[in-house]
PLY file of the C-alpha trace (Angstrom):
ply
format ascii 1.0
element vertex 421
property float x
property float y
property float z
element edge 420
property int vertex1
property int vertex2
end_header
-25.86 94.17 -35.25
-27.06 93.67 -31.69
-25.24 95.22 -28.74
-25.09 93.41 -25.30
-24.71 95.09 -21.98
-21.80 94.29 -19.63
-24.10 92.28 -17.35
-25.27 90.10 -20.20
-21.67 89.40 -21.29
-20.73 88.27 -17.75
-23.79 86.05 -17.51
-23.09 84.37 -20.84
-19.44 83.77 -19.84
-20.38 82.13 -16.56
-22.91 79.89 -18.25
-20.41 78.85 -20.96
-17.79 77.96 -18.31
-20.30 75.86 -16.39
-21.33 73.97 -19.52
-17.66 73.30 -20.41
-16.93 72.10 -16.87
-19.89 69.70 -16.88
-18.80 68.32 -20.28
-15.27 67.72 -18.97
-16.65 65.74 -16.00
-18.86 63.73 -18.29
-15.95 62.80 -20.55
-13.74 61.86 -17.60
-11.19 64.57 -18.34
-11.40 65.83 -14.77
-11.51 63.60 -11.61
-12.11 64.64 -8.06
-9.26 63.72 -5.67
-10.03 61.04 -3.03
-9.96 62.39 0.47
-6.58 61.84 2.18
-5.18 59.76 -0.69
-3.18 62.11 -2.84
-0.43 60.57 -4.89
3.14 61.82 -4.56
2.83 64.00 -7.67
-0.28 65.64 -6.34
-2.61 63.69 -8.58
-5.59 61.90 -7.15
-5.02 58.23 -6.34
-7.52 55.86 -7.96
-10.52 55.58 -5.70
-10.91 51.85 -6.47
-7.79 51.03 -4.41
-9.40 52.32 -1.24
-11.38 49.07 -0.72
-8.09 47.21 -0.01
-6.98 49.64 2.68
-5.86 47.51 5.66
-6.18 50.35 8.11
-2.44 50.21 8.91
-0.47 53.47 9.18
0.75 54.74 5.85
4.44 54.18 5.16
6.49 57.00 3.59
5.89 56.99 -0.14
8.62 56.68 -2.71
8.36 58.37 -6.08
6.13 56.44 -8.42
4.94 53.99 -5.73
1.46 53.96 -4.24
1.61 54.16 -0.45
1.18 50.85 1.45
-2.40 51.31 2.67
-3.56 50.99 -0.92
-1.45 47.95 -2.00
-3.50 44.85 -2.79
-2.38 42.16 -0.28
-2.99 38.37 -0.54
-5.02 36.61 2.11
-2.57 34.35 4.00
-5.25 32.17 5.58
-5.50 28.76 3.85
-8.72 26.81 3.61
-8.78 23.03 3.04
-11.45 20.76 1.72
-12.84 17.98 3.90
-10.86 15.44 1.87
-7.64 17.41 2.32
-8.21 17.74 6.06
-8.61 13.96 6.33
-5.36 13.37 4.45
-3.46 15.90 6.54
-4.86 14.53 9.80
-3.96 10.92 8.99
-0.43 11.85 7.95
0.29 14.12 10.90
-1.02 11.56 13.41
0.56 8.42 11.98
3.60 9.15 9.81
5.91 8.72 12.80
4.54 5.19 13.21
5.97 4.21 9.81
9.62 3.13 9.91
12.30 2.78 7.27
13.87 -0.70 7.29
17.38 -1.27 5.97
19.29 -4.54 5.89
22.75 -6.00 5.56
23.37 -9.26 3.73
26.37 -11.53 3.41
28.02 -11.65 0.01
31.16 -13.29 -1.35
34.12 -11.13 -2.38
36.77 -11.81 -5.03
38.72 -13.96 -2.56
35.63 -16.12 -1.94
35.31 -14.71 1.56
31.93 -13.89 3.14
31.63 -10.16 3.75
28.69 -8.00 4.88
27.20 -5.66 2.30
24.22 -3.34 2.01
20.98 -5.12 1.34
17.60 -3.74 0.42
15.29 -1.30 2.13
11.60 -1.04 2.72
8.94 0.18 5.11
7.18 -1.12 8.17
4.44 -0.27 10.65
4.87 -0.14 14.41
2.07 -2.38 15.70
2.97 -2.52 19.39
4.57 0.02 21.77
7.03 -2.69 22.86
8.78 -2.29 19.50
7.13 -4.83 17.19
7.12 -3.87 13.50
5.04 -5.46 10.73
6.58 -5.59 7.26
6.98 -7.87 4.22
8.98 -11.08 4.23
10.80 -10.08 1.07
12.04 -6.87 2.71
14.11 -8.85 5.24
14.72 -12.04 3.28
18.34 -13.26 3.55
19.16 -10.36 5.89
22.22 -10.72 8.13
21.35 -7.58 10.08
18.18 -5.49 10.21
17.94 -1.82 11.18
14.80 0.11 12.11
14.99 3.85 11.37
12.43 6.05 13.14
10.95 9.38 12.10
13.23 11.42 14.37
16.33 9.94 12.72
17.16 7.47 15.50
18.28 4.03 14.39
17.96 0.71 16.20
19.18 -2.74 15.33
16.30 -5.16 15.25
15.81 -8.88 14.96
13.48 -10.94 12.82
10.86 -12.24 15.20
9.07 -14.39 12.64
8.32 -14.72 8.93
5.46 -16.05 6.83
6.66 -16.54 3.28
3.26 -17.74 2.07
1.67 -14.36 2.84
4.88 -12.34 2.41
4.72 -11.04 5.98
7.32 -10.65 8.72
7.48 -9.24 12.24
10.58 -7.46 13.54
11.44 -6.52 17.12
13.61 -3.65 18.33
14.12 -2.28 21.82
13.26 1.41 22.15
14.32 3.39 25.25
11.96 2.92 28.17
10.99 6.59 28.14
10.34 6.57 24.39
6.68 6.62 23.39
6.12 5.05 19.98
3.33 5.87 17.56
1.33 2.71 16.84
-0.52 2.15 13.56
-3.96 0.80 14.56
-5.47 -2.24 12.88
-8.61 -1.79 10.81
-10.88 -4.34 9.13
-10.38 -5.43 5.52
-13.50 -7.59 5.28
-15.84 -4.74 4.35
-13.74 -2.94 1.76
-15.51 -1.56 -1.31
-14.11 -0.71 -4.72
-13.86 3.07 -4.92
-13.08 3.56 -1.23
-10.31 6.10 -0.56
-7.00 4.73 0.70
-3.71 6.30 1.77
-0.25 4.74 1.62
2.70 5.87 3.73
6.15 4.51 3.00
9.70 5.22 1.95
9.78 4.99 -1.87
13.29 5.33 -3.32
14.55 6.27 0.17
12.23 9.30 0.40
11.11 8.81 3.99
7.48 8.90 5.07
5.94 9.75 1.72
2.14 9.93 1.51
0.29 8.82 -1.61
-3.44 8.69 -2.18
-5.77 6.54 -4.25
-8.75 4.23 -4.13
-9.43 0.53 -3.76
-9.34 -0.65 -7.37
-10.21 -4.28 -6.72
-10.65 -6.79 -3.91
-10.15 -10.52 -3.56
-7.29 -10.65 -6.08
-5.29 -13.91 -6.08
-1.65 -13.11 -6.86
0.80 -15.94 -7.51
4.29 -15.32 -6.13
5.97 -18.52 -7.27
5.18 -22.11 -8.20
4.06 -22.92 -4.65
2.53 -19.72 -3.36
-0.63 -17.79 -4.13
-1.59 -14.90 -1.87
-5.37 -14.86 -1.72
-7.75 -11.91 -1.33
-5.19 -9.21 -2.04
-6.28 -5.58 -2.25
-5.63 -3.83 -5.54
-5.09 -0.08 -5.38
-4.04 2.78 -7.65
-2.28 4.61 -4.80
1.32 5.03 -5.96
3.45 2.19 -4.59
7.11 2.13 -5.61
10.26 0.28 -4.54
10.70 1.13 -0.87
6.97 1.22 -0.13
6.94 -2.54 0.53
5.85 -3.34 4.06
4.26 0.06 4.70
0.62 0.49 5.72
-2.36 1.00 3.43
-4.78 3.12 5.47
-8.43 4.09 5.27
-9.62 7.68 5.77
-9.80 7.13 9.55
-6.13 6.18 9.72
-6.70 2.46 10.29
-4.44 -0.08 8.61
-6.43 -2.12 6.11
-3.51 -3.64 4.21
0.25 -4.08 3.96
1.65 -2.71 0.70
3.46 -5.59 -0.94
3.98 -5.42 -4.68
3.25 -3.61 -7.93
2.54 -4.72 -11.44
4.90 -2.73 -13.61
6.70 -3.43 -16.89
9.01 -0.49 -16.14
9.66 -1.08 -12.44
7.76 2.05 -11.36
4.21 2.62 -10.24
1.66 2.45 -13.05
-1.41 2.47 -10.83
-1.64 -1.28 -10.16
-0.45 -2.08 -6.67
-1.32 -4.90 -4.30
-1.57 -5.10 -0.52
-1.98 -8.07 1.80
-5.30 -7.59 3.67
-4.86 -6.64 7.30
-7.20 -9.45 8.42
-4.58 -11.90 7.15
-1.94 -10.11 9.19
-4.12 -10.12 12.31
-4.48 -13.88 11.94
-0.79 -14.75 11.47
1.03 -12.11 13.57
0.33 -13.82 16.94
1.97 -17.02 15.63
4.93 -15.06 14.24
5.54 -13.39 17.60
5.06 -16.55 19.62
6.54 -19.27 17.41
8.54 -17.39 14.77
6.42 -19.07 12.12
2.79 -19.80 11.31
1.48 -23.17 12.44
-0.46 -24.68 9.54
-2.07 -27.99 8.81
-0.86 -30.46 6.19
-1.86 -33.62 4.34
0.91 -36.21 4.46
1.31 -36.85 0.75
3.80 -36.19 -2.01
1.76 -34.83 -4.89
2.39 -34.08 -8.56
0.37 -31.56 -10.50
-1.36 -33.03 -13.56
-0.14 -31.72 -16.90
-0.98 -32.77 -20.48
2.06 -35.00 -21.03
1.44 -36.83 -17.74
-2.27 -37.29 -18.50
-1.40 -38.72 -21.92
1.24 -41.04 -20.42
-1.20 -42.39 -17.83
-3.90 -43.01 -20.43
-1.41 -44.89 -22.64
-0.53 -47.11 -19.66
-4.22 -47.88 -19.05
-4.74 -45.76 -15.96
-8.15 -44.03 -15.85
-7.86 -40.25 -15.74
-11.38 -38.85 -15.24
-10.16 -35.25 -14.78
-7.65 -33.04 -16.57
-6.72 -30.99 -13.48
-5.80 -32.11 -10.00
-2.96 -33.49 -7.89
-1.73 -37.03 -8.49
-0.75 -38.67 -5.20
2.72 -40.03 -5.87
3.23 -41.24 -2.30
1.20 -41.25 0.91
3.44 -41.34 3.96
3.05 -44.56 5.91
0.77 -44.10 8.93
0.26 -40.47 7.98
-3.16 -38.83 8.06
-3.78 -39.48 4.34
-2.72 -43.12 4.65
-4.99 -43.64 7.64
-7.88 -42.02 5.74
-7.43 -44.50 2.86
-5.75 -42.27 0.29
-3.30 -44.28 -1.85
-0.13 -43.36 -3.66
1.14 -44.72 -6.99
3.13 -47.87 -7.67
4.59 -47.45 -11.16
7.73 -45.24 -11.36
7.87 -42.59 -14.06
10.48 -40.01 -15.00
9.86 -36.54 -16.37
13.19 -34.86 -17.10
14.99 -35.01 -13.71
11.84 -35.69 -11.67
10.91 -39.22 -10.62
7.46 -40.01 -9.22
4.87 -42.78 -9.13
1.70 -43.05 -11.17
-1.44 -45.04 -10.49
-2.41 -43.30 -7.25
-5.45 -41.25 -6.35
-6.08 -37.81 -7.86
-7.04 -35.09 -5.34
-9.38 -32.44 -6.76
-10.64 -30.51 -3.71
-9.62 -29.79 -0.11
-11.88 -28.13 2.43
-14.32 -27.22 -0.33
-11.66 -25.49 -2.46
-10.77 -26.79 -5.90
-7.19 -27.98 -6.19
-5.59 -27.90 -9.62
-1.97 -27.08 -8.77
0.61 -27.29 -6.01
-0.02 -23.60 -5.33
-3.71 -24.43 -4.83
-2.74 -27.09 -2.27
-0.76 -24.56 -0.20
-3.50 -22.00 -0.60
-6.25 -24.38 0.50
-4.34 -25.20 3.69
-3.03 -21.66 4.38
-5.78 -20.85 6.87
-5.77 -24.19 8.70
-4.24 -25.43 11.94
-2.76 -28.81 12.95
-5.50 -31.11 14.23
-8.22 -29.38 12.25
-10.48 -31.74 10.34
-10.98 -31.11 6.62
-12.76 -32.89 3.78
-10.68 -34.22 0.88
-12.19 -35.16 -2.47
-10.29 -37.45 -4.84
-10.77 -39.85 -7.75
-9.80 -43.51 -7.82
-10.41 -45.61 -10.93
-12.85 -43.03 -12.22
-14.88 -42.97 -9.00
-15.14 -39.83 -6.85
-14.53 -40.38 -3.12
-14.76 -37.99 -0.21
-13.08 -38.52 3.18
-12.39 -36.45 6.28
-9.01 -36.37 7.96
-7.26 -34.48 10.76
-4.43 -32.30 9.51
-0.86 -32.82 10.67
1.70 -30.11 11.45
3.30 -28.91 8.23
6.56 -28.02 9.95
6.87 -31.49 11.48
6.16 -33.09 8.11
8.89 -30.99 6.49
11.40 -32.14 9.12
10.69 -35.79 8.31
11.01 -35.41 4.54
0 1
1 2
2 3
3 4
4 5
5 6
6 7
7 8
8 9
9 10
10 11
11 12
12 13
13 14
14 15
15 16
16 17
17 18
18 19
19 20
20 21
21 22
22 23
23 24
24 25
25 26
26 27
27 28
28 29
29 30
30 31
31 32
32 33
33 34
34 35
35 36
36 37
37 38
38 39
39 40
40 41
41 42
42 43
43 44
44 45
45 46
46 47
47 48
48 49
49 50
50 51
51 52
52 53
53 54
54 55
55 56
56 57
57 58
58 59
59 60
60 61
61 62
62 63
63 64
64 65
65 66
66 67
67 68
68 69
69 70
70 71
71 72
72 73
73 74
74 75
75 76
76 77
77 78
78 79
79 80
80 81
81 82
82 83
83 84
84 85
85 86
86 87
87 88
88 89
89 90
90 91
91 92
92 93
93 94
94 95
95 96
96 97
97 98
98 99
99 100
100 101
101 102
102 103
103 104
104 105
105 106
106 107
107 108
108 109
109 110
110 111
111 112
112 113
113 114
114 115
115 116
116 117
117 118
118 119
119 120
120 121
121 122
122 123
123 124
124 125
125 126
126 127
127 128
128 129
129 130
130 131
131 132
132 133
133 134
134 135
135 136
136 137
137 138
138 139
139 140
140 141
141 142
142 143
143 144
144 145
145 146
146 147
147 148
148 149
149 150
150 151
151 152
152 153
153 154
154 155
155 156
156 157
157 158
158 159
159 160
160 161
161 162
162 163
163 164
164 165
165 166
166 167
167 168
168 169
169 170
170 171
171 172
172 173
173 174
174 175
175 176
176 177
177 178
178 179
179 180
180 181
181 182
182 183
183 184
184 185
185 186
186 187
187 188
188 189
189 190
190 191
191 192
192 193
193 194
194 195
195 196
196 197
197 198
198 199
199 200
200 201
201 202
202 203
203 204
204 205
205 206
206 207
207 208
208 209
209 210
210 211
211 212
212 213
213 214
214 215
215 216
216 217
217 218
218 219
219 220
220 221
221 222
222 223
223 224
224 225
225 226
226 227
227 228
228 229
229 230
230 231
231 232
232 233
233 234
234 235
235 236
236 237
237 238
238 239
239 240
240 241
241 242
242 243
243 244
244 245
245 246
246 247
247 248
248 249
249 250
250 251
251 252
252 253
253 254
254 255
255 256
256 257
257 258
258 259
259 260
260 261
261 262
262 263
263 264
264 265
265 266
266 267
267 268
268 269
269 270
270 271
271 272
272 273
273 274
274 275
275 276
276 277
277 278
278 279
279 280
280 281
281 282
282 283
283 284
284 285
285 286
286 287
287 288
288 289
289 290
290 291
291 292
292 293
293 294
294 295
295 296
296 297
297 298
298 299
299 300
300 301
301 302
302 303
303 304
304 305
305 306
306 307
307 308
308 309
309 310
310 311
311 312
312 313
313 314
314 315
315 316
316 317
317 318
318 319
319 320
320 321
321 322
322 323
323 324
324 325
325 326
326 327
327 328
328 329
329 330
330 331
331 332
332 333
333 334
334 335
335 336
336 337
337 338
338 339
339 340
340 341
341 342
342 343
343 344
344 345
345 346
346 347
347 348
348 349
349 350
350 351
351 352
352 353
353 354
354 355
355 356
356 357
357 358
358 359
359 360
360 361
361 362
362 363
363 364
364 365
365 366
366 367
367 368
368 369
369 370
370 371
371 372
372 373
373 374
374 375
375 376
376 377
377 378
378 379
379 380
380 381
381 382
382 383
383 384
384 385
385 386
386 387
387 388
388 389
389 390
390 391
391 392
392 393
393 394
394 395
395 396
396 397
397 398
398 399
399 400
400 401
401 402
402 403
403 404
404 405
405 406
406 407
407 408
408 409
409 410
410 411
411 412
412 413
413 414
414 415
415 416
416 417
417 418
418 419
419 420
């Protein structure tokens, strides 16, 4: 048995305590308190929280709650992408230039009396500081009264300055106060549009005023037939959400320039399914001056009454011995006496024929092209002459007795022709 002196015992004890203390630190059983950050219970606050110290004076601590200088706070500054900044800028600059249009129509009550009632609603773009608004024809069709509702909630009664049913466009006019400065939606250029280009639509879908939707140009140059007589050419297809109430509102590029007028959607359900159509702004720029000045668009016309060829008519004509060298075209039933077609040598038919309730004449010339555009239907006839003016000279191609003939004639005024019918 070995005996140790008192000095050796003290030395061994100190060494053992030091080893135990180092082991406790290594195992994490003991932590050093952070300077100036003691918790309410006297325990050391986690050092990791110090990096979020805002430098603000410490608030009085409550039991179980870490004092405010150590609370993790969210950064309130918001960063936007370039695309988002463009969207925000366009909306903030131009949304007040988009108006909500509401109408009143005349209906018949149970006593067969005409009474005013609420009509439809749509959107429009202020295009002139004098109070001119561009919208769709169908938004104000059959309207007895028209109201223009501005972004600040003010409401003005307007009047229909002019309409163009063939392009589904209309111009309204209201009289703002003289000291009122209106936001004008600037015209852009629709001739250079590319599929994939970003577009923005502002409108009032379902009465939700000045709603912004975003998409791309999905297609260009789309012909869309409205009815038996009307095809709107070169329409812009977009996947930007367009719903009832968006009609007449602007389709904008990323610079905030109007490139189209939102007009219609293709939808089995009545809601937006990503196939919307807008009238190109270049069409609007062409017709708006006429709408403001004349209330209508002055267009050229060929003074004929035409019938669209169809299989039963072609078969009937062949049975009667009339040559039909083409399956598609417009049969000239009558050429108005001394009209431009008559003077150019185009002939109408002489043999009456009936198809259901329609009566026309067969044996006349068959028009197949006007101004270089193929004509196979009545809608094609209107479309071929949509961008013409009275007095303008156009080339007309037609067949007579199997022979193709081409003549030039000066167009008449369509409105004057309609008055004489």
